[in-house]
N, C-alpha and C positions, 0 to 999 in steps of 0.2 A: 684254268679258270675256276673249275669246280673246287680244286684244292684251296685256292686263295679264298673263295667264298666260305668254305667250311671253316677255315682258320679264323676268319672275321666273326663267324657266328659262335665260336667256342666260348668267349666271355659271356655272351648273352645266354647261351645254353646253361652254363654253370650257374649264372645268377638265377635263372628260372628254376633250376633244380633245387637250389637252396631256398628260394621263395616257397616252392610247393612243399618242401619238407617242413618248413616252419608253419605254413598255413594248415597242413595236415595235423600237426600237433595242436593247433588252436581248435580245429574242428573236433578233435577227440576230447579236448577239455570242455568245449561247449556241450558235447553230447553227455559227458559226465554230469555237468551242472544241470542239464535238462532232466536227466534221470533222478538226480537228487531232489529236484523240485517236485517231481512226480511221485516220490516215494519208492522208486525202483532201485535195484542194484545199479551202482554207478556205471558198470560196463554193459548194461542191458542192451542199449542201442547198438553199441559196437558189436556185440555177439550176434544180434539179430541181423545186422548188415553183413557179417563177415563170411568169407569163404576160407579156404586153407591159408591164404596170405592176407587176410584181413578184409576190410571194406574195399569197395571199388572207389578209387580216387582219380579224377581227371581234371585237367585245366583247359579252358577254352579262351583264346584271345580273339576278341571281336573288334572290328573297326566299322563304325557307322559314318559313312561319308557325309560331308557337308551337303545340305539340300537347299538350293536357292528358293524353293517354293514349298516350305514344309506343310502349308495348309492343304496341299493337294495329295499328300501321302499319309499313311498311317504309321510309318516306322515299323517297329516290331509290335505286332498285335498283342492285346491283353491275354495273359495265360498264367497258369501256375506251373512250377517245375515238377517233373515227374519223380525226382529222387528224394534225397535226404536233407542234408544241410549244405547250403550254398554260401560261399564266402566271396564277396565281390570287391575288387579294387577297381574303381572306375576312374575315368578321366578327371584330372585335377583342375580343368578349366571349363570344359563344355558339359552342360547338364543334359538331361534327356530321360533318365530313369524316373518312373513314377510308380508308387505303391498305392493300392486301393484300400482305404481305411475309413471306417465310419461313414460309408456311403459317398465318399468323394476321393478324387485322385490327389495324392500328395507328392509334390516334386521332391526328389532326393537330391541334395546338393552335390556338387563335385567332391571327389575324395581329397580334400585338403589335409595336409599332415599325414598322408598315407592311411587315411581312415578306411577301414574295411567294413562293409555293410553285410549283415547276416540276413539270409532268407531261408525259410523252411519250405520243403517240398511236400508232395502228396504222401510219400511213404512215412514221413514223420507224423502227418495228420492221422494216417491209418494206425500206426503203431501206438500213438498216444490216445487213441479213441476220441480224437477231436480236441484234446486239451491244447495242443499246439496246432494252429491252422497253417495250411499251405497258403502262401501269399500271392494274391493276384497282382500282377505287375505288367508294365508295358514300357516301351522305349519310344519317345517322341523324336521326330526328325528336327534338326536344328540348322538354321541358316548361317550361324556365326562361325562354324568350324566343324571339323571331324571329331568324333568321339571315340575314345579307346576304352575298352573294358577287359578285365582279366577275371574270369569266374572260375573258382575251384569247387568241384562237386564231391561231397562226401556221401557216397551212395551205397545202397545194398549191392552185393554181387548179383549177377544175372539170375541165378537159380535160388536166391533167397526167398523164402516164403514169409511175407510180412503180414502180420495180423495184430489186432489190439493186444497189448499186454494184459494178461488175465487180471492183474491187480487193479486195472483201470476199468474193468467191466462190472456191471451189476449182474447178479445171478439171473439166468434165463429160465430156471425151473423152480423158482421159489414161489410157493402158493401165498395168497393173501393171508391165510391163517398163520403161516409161518412168519410172515412179515409182522403181523400183529404181536406175536410173541416177542420179537425184537423191539417193537415199538413200545410195548408195555414196560420194558426196562430202561428205555431211553427217551420217553415222551417229553420229559422236562429238561433235556439237554439240547445242545445245539444240533440241528438236523444234520449238519455236515459230519458230525461224529457218527451218527446212525448210518449215513450213506457210506462212510468209510468202512464201517463194519460189514456192510453188504458186499463191498468190493473185496474184502478179505475172504468172505465166504465164497465168492465167485472164483477167487484165485486159489482156493483150497488151503488158505492159511488159518482158517478158523471154522468152527462148527456152531450152528445155532443151538443155544442152550434152551432146553425145554423147561 
C-alpha cells in the first residue's frame, strides 16, 4: 500500500520540485531588481541572506477549508511575515487573502492565469531601512469553497545577521556644523541629492569636504 501511494505521488513531487526551482530563480531576480532600485550591489540581499548553500528557501502548501459561517471566525489573523521575499500562488477560484494598504483592507483576487503575488517580510524592511515595508495581511474564511495556497519563502539562513545596508543609513555621528558644510555646497540643489550624499558618507563611500 505504501509503495503504491509513493508511486502515485512521484509525478506531483517532480512537478513541485520544478515549480520551486523556477520560483527560486524568480525570487533571486526580484532581489536583484530591489537592490538595483535601492542603489545597492545587485547581489546584496542574496549575500545578506546566504549561508554556505545560499539563502533559506521553503515552500508551504496550505488548505483553508470551507466555512459555513465565516462571520463567526477570523480565518488567519492579520500579521506580517518574518522572513524575506514571499511568492504566493493561491487558489484560482476561491478568494480570501487581503493586504492592508492606505488604511484599509484590499482583497487580493484569485490567481487566474497562474498569477504569482509578491509579499515582502520583516527582514526586507530591516535590511532596506524601511524603504520596502513588510506587508500586513490576513486570510478571511469563505463559505463558498475551500481555498488552496502555495507560498514559497526566500529567507535568510537561521544564523544570518540582518541589519540595514550602510548605504541606506544616514550618518549617526555627523555634527550639525558638518552638515552645514555639506548644505552650503548643495543648498540650491534638490534635497534628495544632499541626503544621498549623507548616505554615502554613512556607508564609507565618501568623505565630507571641508
